[in-house]
C-alpha positions in Angstrom: 79.9 97.2 109.1 77.9 100.2 107.8 79.1 103.0 105.5 76.7 105.7 106.8 75.1 106.5 110.1 71.5 106.5 109.0 71.8 102.9 107.7 73.7 101.9 110.8 70.9 103.3 113.0 68.2 101.7 111.0 69.8 98.2 111.0 70.7 98.4 114.7 67.2 99.5 115.7 65.7 96.8 113.6 67.8 94.0 114.9 68.0 95.2 118.5 64.9 97.2 119.2 65.4 98.0 122.9 69.2 98.4 122.8 69.2 102.2 122.0 67.0 103.0 125.0 68.4 100.4 127.4 72.1 100.5 126.5 73.1 103.6 124.6 76.7 103.0 125.8 76.8 99.8 123.8 75.4 101.6 120.7 78.2 104.1 121.1 80.9 101.4 121.2 79.5 99.7 118.1 79.1 103.1 116.3 82.7 104.1 117.1 84.0 101.2 115.0 82.1 102.0 111.9 83.7 103.4 108.7 81.6 106.5 108.7 83.5 107.4 111.9 86.9 105.8 111.5 87.4 105.8 107.7 87.9 102.7 105.6 91.5 102.1 106.7 90.3 100.8 110.0 90.3 97.1 110.8 86.6 96.5 110.6 86.2 97.0 106.8 89.2 94.6 106.3 87.6 92.0 108.6 84.2 92.4 107.0 85.6 91.9 103.5 87.5 88.7 104.6 84.5 87.3 106.4 82.1 88.0 103.6 84.4 86.4 101.0 85.2 83.4 103.2 81.8 82.6 104.6 80.6 82.0 101.1 83.4 79.5 100.5 85.3 81.9 98.3 88.5 81.8 100.3 90.6 84.9 99.8 93.6 83.7 97.8 97.1 84.5 99.1 100.2 84.9 97.0 103.8 84.5 98.1 105.9 87.6 97.6 109.6 87.2 97.5 112.0 90.1 97.6 115.8 90.2 97.8 117.8 93.3 98.4 121.5 93.1 97.6 123.5 95.8 99.4 126.8 94.6 97.8 127.7 91.5 95.8 130.3 90.4 93.4 130.3 87.5 91.0 132.7 87.0 88.1 133.3 90.5 86.7 130.0 91.9 87.8 129.4 93.9 90.9 125.9 94.4 92.3 125.3 97.4 94.5 121.9 98.4 96.0 119.8 96.1 93.8 116.4 94.7 94.6 114.8 91.7 93.0 111.1 91.2 93.5 108.8 88.5 92.4 111.4 86.0 91.2 111.8 82.4 92.1 115.1 81.3 93.6 117.7 80.4 92.6 118.7 82.9 89.9 121.4 82.4 87.4 124.2 84.7 86.3 126.0 83.3 83.3 126.7 79.7 84.3 126.6 80.4 88.0 123.5 79.7 90.1 122.9 82.0 93.0 120.3 80.9 95.6 119.4 83.6 98.2 117.0 81.3 100.0 119.3 78.4 100.5 122.7 79.9 100.0 125.8 77.9 99.0 129.3 79.0 100.2 129.7 80.9 96.9 126.6 82.9 97.5 128.2 84.4 100.6 130.0 86.9 98.3 126.8 88.9 98.7 125.6 91.2 101.5 121.9 90.6 101.0 118.6 90.3 102.7 115.7 88.1 101.4 112.2 88.5 102.7 109.2 86.3 102.0 105.7 87.7 102.6 102.2 86.4 101.9 99.6 88.9 100.7 95.9 88.7 100.1 95.7 88.5 96.3 92.6 90.6 95.9 93.5 93.5 98.3 97.4 93.3 98.1 97.6 93.5 101.9 100.2 91.5 103.8 98.4 88.7 105.6 100.1 88.8 109.0 99.9 92.5 109.6 96.3 92.5 108.4 95.3 89.7 110.7 97.1 91.2 113.6 95.3 94.5 113.0 91.9 92.7 113.0 92.9 90.7 116.1 93.9 93.8 118.0 90.7 95.6 116.9 88.4 92.7 118.0 90.2 92.4 121.4 89.7 96.2 121.9 86.0 96.1 121.2 85.5 93.0 123.3 87.3 94.6 126.2 85.3 97.8 125.9 82.0 95.9 125.7 83.1 93.7 128.7 83.8 96.8 130.7 80.5 98.4 129.8 78.5 95.3 130.7 80.4 94.7 134.0 79.9 98.3 134.9 76.1 97.6 135.4 
């Protein structure tokens, strides 16, 4: 991954001296995926960061992110309407009553709620699954394009 075109050209010409003259179509495919063309929100910078961290045995830490949204709930004399709890461990306690949104008891059914669990890369704050799917889709795309270019010979 290269942040500017001149550095990209220099590195590619150094590592693959005949590629520019023999296969400019492949150069174009590689170039089209670089951040100086796509911007940094593209999959390649994400992939590059994960690879660089992990290949040096500094595995990217992940954190568990728990979020519960209560549309409506009633316990004792308290009514909960449109409340969101983030970053807490279940169960929670209201007075002497334990409420577990992950493993609900029959009493917890007094709530109309939705609990989500997500894993995020600690350093970047990005959700693990969508990030990995974005990288997977991107790699499949470039492999398919290179395959088509090579078979077109």
